[in-house]
C-alpha positions in Angstrom: 201.6 -34.6 94.3 198.2 -32.8 94.9 195.8 -34.7 97.0 192.1 -33.6 97.2 188.8 -35.0 98.2 186.8 -34.8 94.9 183.7 -36.0 96.5 183.8 -33.3 99.1 184.4 -30.7 96.5 181.4 -32.0 94.5 179.2 -31.8 97.6 180.5 -28.3 98.3 179.7 -27.1 94.8 176.2 -28.6 95.1 175.7 -26.9 98.4 176.8 -23.5 97.0 174.3 -24.0 94.2 171.4 -25.0 96.4 171.8 -22.8 99.5 170.7 -19.5 97.9 167.4 -21.0 96.8 167.0 -22.8 100.2 167.7 -19.5 102.0 165.1 -17.6 100.0 162.5 -20.3 100.6 163.2 -20.3 104.3 163.0 -16.5 104.4 159.6 -16.6 102.6 158.4 -19.4 104.9 159.3 -17.4 108.0 157.4 -14.3 106.6 154.4 -16.5 105.9 154.3 -18.0 109.4 154.9 -14.6 110.9 152.0 -13.2 108.8 149.8 -16.0 110.2 150.8 -15.1 113.7 150.0 -11.5 113.1 146.7 -12.4 111.6 145.8 -14.7 114.6 146.6 -12.0 117.1 144.6 -9.4 115.2 141.7 -11.8 114.8 141.6 -12.5 118.5 141.5 -8.7 119.2 138.9 -7.7 116.7 136.0 -9.1 118.6 132.8 -9.8 116.6 133.1 -7.1 113.9 132.0 -8.2 110.4 134.7 -9.7 108.1 137.2 -9.8 110.9 139.0 -12.8 109.3 139.6 -10.9 106.1 140.7 -7.8 108.0 143.1 -9.8 110.2 144.5 -11.6 107.2 145.1 -8.4 105.2 146.7 -6.6 108.1 148.9 -9.5 109.1 150.4 -10.0 105.7 150.6 -6.3 104.9 152.8 -5.9 107.9 155.2 -8.6 106.5 155.2 -7.0 103.1 156.0 -3.6 104.7 158.8 -5.3 106.6 160.4 -6.7 103.4 160.1 -3.3 101.7 161.7 -1.4 104.6 164.6 -3.9 104.8 165.4 -4.6 101.2 164.1 -1.7 99.1 167.3 0.4 99.3 169.3 -2.5 97.9 167.1 -2.5 94.8 169.3 0.2 93.3 173.2 0.0 93.5 173.4 3.8 93.0 171.9 4.3 96.5 174.4 2.4 98.7 173.3 1.9 102.3 176.1 1.4 104.8 173.9 1.8 107.9 172.6 -1.0 110.1 169.0 0.0 109.3 168.1 -3.4 107.8 169.5 -5.4 110.7 167.7 -3.2 113.2 164.4 -3.5 111.5 164.8 -7.3 111.2 165.5 -7.6 114.9 162.6 -5.3 115.9 160.1 -7.3 113.8 161.5 -10.6 115.1 161.0 -9.4 118.7 157.5 -8.3 117.9 156.6 -11.7 116.4 158.0 -13.4 119.5 156.1 -11.1 121.7 152.9 -12.0 119.8 153.6 -15.7 120.3 154.0 -15.1 124.1 150.7 -13.2 124.1 148.9 -16.0 122.2 150.3 -18.6 124.6 149.1 -16.6 127.7 145.7 -16.2 126.0 145.4 -19.9 125.4 145.1 -19.5 121.7 148.1 -21.8 120.9 149.7 -24.6 122.7 152.9 -23.6 124.7 155.0 -26.3 122.9 153.9 -25.0 119.6 154.5 -21.4 120.7 158.1 -22.3 121.7 158.7 -23.9 118.3 157.3 -20.9 116.5 159.5 -18.5 118.6 162.6 -20.6 117.7 161.5 -20.3 114.0 161.1 -16.6 114.3 164.6 -16.2 115.9 166.2 -18.4 113.2 164.2 -16.5 110.5 165.6 -13.2 111.7 169.2 -14.6 111.4 168.5 -15.9 107.9 167.0 -12.5 106.9 170.0 -10.6 108.2 172.4 -12.9 106.3 170.5 -12.5 103.1 170.4 -8.7 103.6 174.1 -8.5 104.1 174.8 -10.7 101.1 172.6 -8.5 98.9 174.3 -5.4 100.3 177.7 -6.8 99.5 176.6 -7.8 96.0 175.4 -4.3 95.4 178.7 -2.8 96.5 180.6 -5.2 94.4 178.4 -4.4 91.4 179.2 -0.8 91.8 182.9 -1.4 92.4 183.2 -3.3 89.1 182.1 -0.2 87.3 184.8 2.5 88.0 183.0 5.2 86.1 179.7 4.7 87.9 181.7 4.5 91.2 183.4 7.9 90.6 180.2 9.5 89.3 178.3 8.5 92.5 181.0 9.8 94.7 181.0 13.1 92.8 177.2 13.3 93.0 176.9 12.8 96.8 179.7 15.3 97.5 178.3 17.9 95.2 174.8 17.3 96.6 176.1 18.1 100.0 177.5 21.4 98.7 174.2 22.2 96.9 172.3 21.6 100.2 174.6 23.9 102.1 174.1 26.6 99.4 170.3 26.3 99.5 170.3 26.7 103.3 172.4 29.8 102.9 170.1 31.0 100.2 167.1 30.8 102.5 169.0 33.1 104.9 169.7 35.5 102.0 173.4 34.7 101.9 174.1 34.8 98.2 177.2 32.8 97.7 177.9 30.6 94.7 178.0 26.8 95.5 181.2 25.1 94.8 180.6 22.2 92.4 183.7 20.2 91.9 184.4 18.0 88.9 186.9 15.6 90.5 188.1 14.5 87.1 189.1 17.9 85.8 191.1 20.9 87.2 189.0 23.5 89.1 188.2 26.7 87.3 188.4 30.0 89.2 185.0 31.4 90.0 184.5 34.9 88.6 184.2 37.6 91.3 180.8 39.2 91.7 180.4 42.8 90.7 180.1 45.1 93.8 176.6 46.1 94.6 176.0 49.8 93.9 174.3 51.9 96.5 172.4 53.8 93.9 171.5 51.9 90.7 172.2 53.9 87.5 169.6 52.0 85.3 165.9 52.4 84.9 163.3 49.7 84.9 163.2 49.3 81.1 167.0 48.7 80.9 166.9 46.4 83.9 164.1 44.3 82.2 166.1 44.0 79.0 169.1 42.8 80.9 167.0 40.3 82.8 165.7 38.8 79.5 169.2 38.5 78.2 170.4 36.7 81.3 167.4 34.3 81.1 168.4 33.4 77.5 172.0 32.9 78.6 170.9 30.8 81.6 169.0 28.4 79.3 172.0 28.2 77.0 174.2 27.3 80.0 171.9 24.4 80.9 170.1 25.8 83.9 166.7 24.2 84.5 163.5 26.3 83.9 162.6 25.9 87.6 165.8 27.5 88.7 165.5 30.3 86.1 161.9 31.0 87.0 162.7 31.0 90.8 165.4 33.7 90.5 163.4 35.7 87.9 160.4 35.9 90.2 162.6 37.0 93.1 164.1 39.7 91.0 160.7 40.9 89.7 159.4 40.9 93.3 162.3 43.2 94.3 161.7 45.5 91.3 158.0 45.8 92.1 158.8 47.0 95.6 161.3 49.5 94.2 164.4 47.8 95.7 166.6 47.9 92.6 169.7 47.6 94.6 168.8 44.2 95.8 167.4 43.2 92.4 170.7 44.1 90.8 172.6 42.2 93.5 170.6 39.0 92.6 171.0 39.6 88.9 174.8 40.0 89.3 174.9 36.7 91.2 173.0 35.0 88.4 175.3 36.5 85.8 178.4 35.3 87.6 176.9 31.8 87.9 176.1 31.7 84.2 179.6 32.9 83.4 181.1 30.2 85.6 179.0 27.5 84.0 179.9 28.7 80.5 183.6 28.6 81.5 183.2 25.0 82.7 181.5 24.0 79.5 184.3 25.7 77.5 186.9 23.9 79.6 185.1 20.5 79.0 184.9 21.1 75.3 188.6 22.0 75.3 189.4 18.6 76.9 187.2 16.8 74.4 189.0 18.6 71.5 192.4 17.5 72.8 191.3 13.8 72.8 
């Protein structure tokens, strides 16, 4: 025989339904009070300048809006998961700043000490509420991402390949021309074609080299490379040609050709998988 307290379960369901709204109202109220404290402190420090009330009010509440954006903005998009403690640290820092302002206002005689203690307790409790809300939002974002396996895998692939791309760009700045390794974790890897050896004495003239460059630009567009990438390497090749350094220009062009061949091979492989399905 199953025994349960139905009244307790009803109250529990009601509490779960009401608590989120109460939490958000509390969070907003703490931000409002904290904004008033900021405004009061700024107002007391501005002296007799014109419109100091408007300035103090704007600065105080702008600080609170900035606080909310810093803490919660990264949770606005589940595709940018944040596993750091940045939100908690920012909440603690702003909470301590608010309490410090209360202490200053008490010492300056602006507010009553009893009222100041009450406001400090409110600030401390507000920080705890803010951290709980932040963690619940972060957990909800992670669960939302977890419930979509395709998006989960795509994001993992993106961040790992972005790391490889950054490493490649750093090497590129140091003139180390190595092709970045982009891995499609859902498909077998394709062997990257070997770059043609750089000749010590190029056996082509400027006209032939220009024709080859135009051909490779067309192939790069067909392979899906962006115009920015194509123009970047084209300008670098033309710069080397203008200085008469055909050896280095051909080296860069060989690198581009190998990259295009590799991308074409990947597209062909993907099309092959699609045909099989």
